C-alpha positions in Angstrom: 62.0 87.1 119.6 63.2 84.2 117.5 63.0 86.0 114.1 64.7 89.7 115.6 67.4 86.9 117.0 68.0 86.0 113.2 67.6 89.4 112.1 70.9 90.7 114.1 72.9 88.0 113.5 72.2 88.6 109.5 72.7 92.6 110.1 75.9 91.7 112.3 77.4 89.0 109.1 76.3 92.0 106.8 78.9 94.5 108.7 81.4 92.2 109.5 81.6 91.5 105.8 81.4 95.2 104.7 84.5 96.9 104.2 84.6 98.3 107.7 87.9 100.2 109.6 89.9 102.8 110.4 90.6 105.3 107.9 93.5 109.0 107.9 93.9 111.3 105.3 95.5 114.6 104.9 93.9 117.2 102.0 94.4 120.6 100.4 92.3 122.8 98.1 90.9 126.5 97.9 88.3 127.7 99.1 85.8 130.4 97.6 87.1 129.5 94.1 86.6 133.0 92.8 89.3 134.3 95.8 92.8 133.5 96.9 92.4 130.9 99.8 92.9 127.8 100.9 91.4 124.7 103.1 93.9 122.6 104.4 93.3 119.7 107.4 94.3 115.9 108.6 91.2 113.4 109.2 90.1 110.1 110.4 87.0 108.0 110.5 85.7 104.3 111.1 83.8 103.2 108.1 81.0 101.2 110.2 79.4 99.9 107.0 80.1 99.6 103.3 78.0 102.5 103.3 78.0 104.6 106.6 81.5 105.8 108.4 82.0 108.8 111.1 84.7 110.9 110.7 86.5 113.7 112.6 89.1 116.3 111.6 91.1 119.1 112.4 90.9 122.2 109.4 92.2 125.3 108.8 89.7 126.6 106.4 91.6 130.3 105.9 89.5 132.5 108.6 89.3 129.7 111.1 90.9 126.9 112.3 88.4 124.2 114.0 87.3 121.1 114.8 85.2 119.1 112.0 82.8 116.1 112.9 80.4 114.5 110.4 78.8 111.4 109.4 79.5 110.0 105.8 77.3 108.2 103.9 79.1 106.6 100.5 78.0 104.6 97.3 79.8 102.4 94.7 79.2 103.4 91.4 81.9 100.9 89.9 85.0 98.7 91.3 87.0 100.7 93.1 84.9 104.0 92.2 82.6 106.0 95.3 80.6 108.6 95.7 79.8 110.1 99.2 78.3 112.9 100.9 79.0 114.3 104.1 77.0 116.5 106.9 77.9 117.8 110.0 79.0 120.3 112.0 82.5 122.4 112.3 83.6 124.3 115.9 86.2 127.2 115.4 88.7 126.1 118.2 89.7 130.4 118.8 86.0 131.2 119.4 83.8 128.4 120.4 81.6 130.2 118.9 78.1 127.9 117.8 78.9 124.9 115.5 78.8 125.5 112.2 76.7 123.5 109.6 78.6 121.5 107.4 77.8 119.4 104.0 79.5 118.2 100.7 80.0 115.9 98.1 82.5 114.1 96.9 83.9 111.1 94.9 86.6 108.2 96.2 88.9 106.2 94.6 90.9 103.2 96.1 94.3 103.3 94.0 94.7 99.9 96.1 93.4 97.9 99.3 94.9 100.8 101.4 95.1 103.9 99.6 92.8 106.3 97.7 92.2 109.2 96.5 89.5 111.6 97.2 87.9 114.5 95.5 85.2 116.8 97.7 82.9 120.1 97.4 82.2 120.7 100.9 80.3 123.9 102.2 80.8 125.8 105.5 77.9 127.5 106.6 77.5 130.7 108.8 81.6 130.4 109.8 82.4 134.1 111.7 79.6 135.0 110.0 80.8 134.1 106.0 79.3 131.3 103.9 82.2 129.1 102.5 82.7 126.8 99.5 85.8 124.5 99.6 86.9 122.2 96.8 89.6 119.7 98.2 91.7 116.7 97.0 92.9 114.1 99.7 94.6 111.2 100.3 93.3 108.7 102.0 95.2 105.3 104.7 93.1 102.4 105.6 94.3 100.7 108.7 
C-alpha cells in the first residue's frame, strides 16, 4: 500500500509537470490526393500528459459531414517538433450510420508556447462505402 501511494504521487507529479491543457484548431487539405475534393474542419482537445491527448472535431470530408473522436499519442523529436499518431471514430451526422474507423500520422511544430502548426495524413475507413485519404494542415492554439 505504501509503495502504491508513492507511485501515484510520482505519476501525478509527472502529469502536473507535463505540457498539458486545452487546445483548439482549424485545418484544411485535399482528400484523395489524385482527385479534386477537400477536407476541412475545426477541432479541440485536451492534452492529458505530454504524450497522450483526446480530441474531438467537426469535419467535412466532401462526401460526408461528421464528428470525429480520437486518441492522440505524440512523441517529441527535437525542441518544438513532435510526431503523432491518432486513431478513433468518425460518425456521419446526416445518416448516423455506424462509426467509421479513422487513423493517421502527423507532425506538429510549436511556433510559440501557445501557437503551433500541424501536418497530417489521415485515413477514413468505409465512409459511405468508400475509404478516403486526407492530407491536411492546421493551426493549433493552446490555452
